[in-house]
C-alpha positions in Angstrom: -195.6 84.6 -87.8 -194.9 82.9 -91.2 -196.0 79.5 -91.7 -193.5 76.7 -92.4 -193.6 75.1 -95.6 -194.7 71.5 -96.0 -190.8 71.4 -97.5 -189.1 72.6 -94.5 -191.5 70.8 -92.0 -190.3 67.5 -93.4 -186.8 68.6 -92.6 -188.0 68.7 -88.9 -188.0 66.3 -86.1 -188.6 66.5 -82.0 -186.0 65.9 -79.6 -187.2 63.0 -76.9 -184.8 64.6 -74.6 -185.5 68.3 -74.8 -189.0 68.0 -76.7 -187.7 70.7 -78.9 -188.7 70.7 -82.6 -185.2 71.5 -84.9 -183.4 71.1 -87.9 -182.6 66.9 -88.9 -179.1 68.5 -89.6 -178.4 69.1 -85.8 -180.6 65.9 -84.5 -179.0 62.0 -85.1 -181.8 59.6 -85.8 -181.9 56.1 -83.5 -184.3 53.3 -84.7 -184.9 49.9 -82.5 -183.7 47.0 -84.1 -185.4 43.1 -84.3 -183.3 42.6 -80.7 -184.4 45.4 -79.1 -181.3 47.1 -79.3 -181.2 50.8 -79.7 -179.4 51.7 -83.1 -177.6 55.3 -84.5 -179.0 55.5 -88.0 -176.8 58.8 -89.2 -177.8 57.6 -92.9 -181.2 57.6 -91.8 -182.0 54.9 -93.8 -183.0 52.1 -91.6 -186.6 50.8 -91.2 -188.5 51.2 -88.2 -189.4 54.4 -86.7 -187.4 57.2 -86.1 -186.2 58.6 -82.6 -184.3 61.9 -82.5 -182.1 63.0 -80.3 -180.3 66.6 -80.4 -176.6 66.0 -81.6 -175.0 66.3 -78.1 -173.3 63.8 -76.0 -175.1 64.9 -73.1 -178.4 64.6 -75.2 -177.9 60.6 -75.6 -176.2 60.4 -72.5 -179.7 61.5 -70.7 -182.1 59.4 -73.2 -180.1 56.4 -72.3 -179.9 57.1 -68.5 -183.7 58.1 -68.3 -185.0 55.1 -70.8 -186.3 57.8 -73.1 -186.2 55.7 -76.0 -188.3 53.2 -74.6 -190.8 55.9 -73.6 -190.8 57.6 -77.0 -191.2 54.0 -78.7 -193.9 52.9 -76.1 -191.9 49.5 -76.4 -189.0 47.8 -75.1 -185.7 49.3 -76.2 -182.2 48.5 -74.6 -179.8 51.2 -74.7 -176.3 50.4 -73.9 -174.1 52.3 -71.5 -171.7 52.7 -74.6 -174.1 54.2 -76.6 -172.7 57.5 -76.6 -169.4 56.5 -77.2 -170.4 54.7 -80.7 -172.4 57.6 -81.7 -168.9 59.3 -81.6 -167.1 57.0 -83.3 -169.6 56.7 -85.9 -169.8 60.5 -86.2 -166.0 60.7 -86.6 -165.9 58.6 -89.0 -168.2 60.1 -91.4 -166.3 63.1 -91.2 -163.6 61.7 -92.0 -164.9 59.8 -94.7 -166.1 63.4 -96.1 -163.1 64.7 -96.0 -161.6 61.9 -98.0 -164.1 62.4 -100.6 -163.2 66.4 -100.9 -159.8 65.5 -101.5 -160.7 62.8 -104.2 -162.9 65.5 -105.7 -159.7 68.2 -105.7 -161.8 70.4 -102.9 -159.3 70.3 -100.2 -155.9 71.3 -99.4 -153.2 70.5 -97.1 -150.2 71.8 -95.9 -149.7 75.2 -93.6 -148.5 77.0 -96.6 -150.8 75.9 -99.3 -153.6 76.7 -97.1 -152.1 79.8 -96.6 -152.3 80.5 -100.0 -156.2 79.7 -100.5 -157.0 82.1 -97.5 -154.7 84.9 -99.4 -156.9 84.2 -102.7 -160.1 83.9 -100.0 -161.7 80.8 -102.0 -162.0 79.0 -98.5 -165.2 77.1 -97.6 -163.8 76.1 -94.2 -160.6 75.9 -92.2 -160.0 72.3 -90.7 -157.3 71.7 -88.3 -156.4 68.6 -86.4 -157.3 68.5 -82.7 -154.0 67.7 -81.5 -152.2 69.9 -84.1 -149.9 72.5 -83.6 -151.9 75.3 -81.7 -149.6 78.2 -82.5 -149.8 77.3 -86.4 -153.8 77.1 -86.2 -153.9 80.1 -84.5 -151.7 81.8 -87.0 -153.9 80.3 -90.1 -157.1 81.6 -87.6 -155.9 85.0 -87.4 -154.5 85.6 -91.6 -158.5 84.1 -92.1 -159.8 86.9 -90.2 -158.1 89.8 -91.2 -158.2 88.5 -95.0 -161.2 88.2 -95.1 -162.3 91.3 -93.4 -160.1 93.2 -96.2 -162.1 91.3 -98.6 -165.4 92.4 -97.0 -166.4 88.7 -96.6 -167.6 86.8 -93.9 -165.0 84.4 -92.1 -165.4 80.4 -92.9 -165.8 78.4 -90.3 -162.9 76.9 -88.5 -163.6 73.2 -87.4 -161.2 71.0 -85.3 -163.1 67.7 -84.3 -160.9 65.4 -85.9 -157.6 64.2 -84.4 -154.7 64.0 -86.6 -154.3 60.4 -87.0 -158.0 60.2 -88.2 -157.1 63.2 -90.7 -154.5 60.9 -91.8 -156.2 57.6 -92.5 -158.8 59.5 -94.0 -156.7 61.3 -96.5 -153.9 58.5 -97.1 -151.0 60.4 -96.1 -149.1 61.2 -92.7 -149.1 64.4 -90.5 -151.8 66.2 -91.6 -152.1 69.4 -89.1 -154.2 71.9 -91.7 -156.6 71.4 -93.9 -158.9 74.1 -96.3 -162.2 72.9 -97.9 -162.7 75.2 -101.2 -165.9 75.9 -102.6 -167.3 73.1 -104.4 -169.6 70.1 -104.7 -168.9 68.7 -101.4 -168.9 71.8 -99.4 -172.3 71.2 -98.0 -172.0 67.6 -96.7 -168.6 68.1 -95.8 -169.4 71.2 -93.6 -172.3 68.9 -92.4 -170.5 66.2 -91.0 -168.0 68.5 -89.4 -170.2 70.6 -87.6 -172.5 67.7 -86.3 -169.5 66.1 -85.2 -168.1 69.4 -82.9 -171.4 70.2 -81.8 -171.4 66.7 -80.6 -168.2 67.0 -78.7 -165.5 64.1 -78.4 -163.4 62.8 -75.2 -160.3 63.2 -74.7 -157.9 61.2 -75.7 -156.0 59.6 -72.4 -152.2 60.0 -72.5 -150.4 57.0 -74.4 
């Protein structure tokens, strides 16, 4: 088996739920605050020992129900029942913020026709759609993406639908955002990472208004 480099090892952590070791990109860091409350630390900057959980709602809920934060820390740790929902909200806020930064950097295109043009040019880093957006439009864009990239001999760009329409509207400072395209550039890694982590975490369905 090939040896793992020291730098790669620094980026790996063990999930307190599954016991599996994996990249930090697929895990969420938690810490125990001075009040003995478990706090999610998505930016990985809070002081204290990190308690890492696979970035899925089910893993976080299991950690809460089984008292695994306290067990892993070998100390008193109180995890509120609403912690899993809080993590979802934080992940969504982080993903929306990343989209906003990409737009300011000129690396995010919105609107069906403009996104279609980016697909035709083969410049996409990711296709992004609102969770509650038009399924027909998103299906057509996804089909165009597959056929165009196949013709270009390129691997498909990933497709994400982790944010609701109003979240995208707020992040991008405009209304009725349904379709967006992330282009290659300096924001690519951050946006893809934040969108992927939110999508893998899983979101609750919104109740009908």
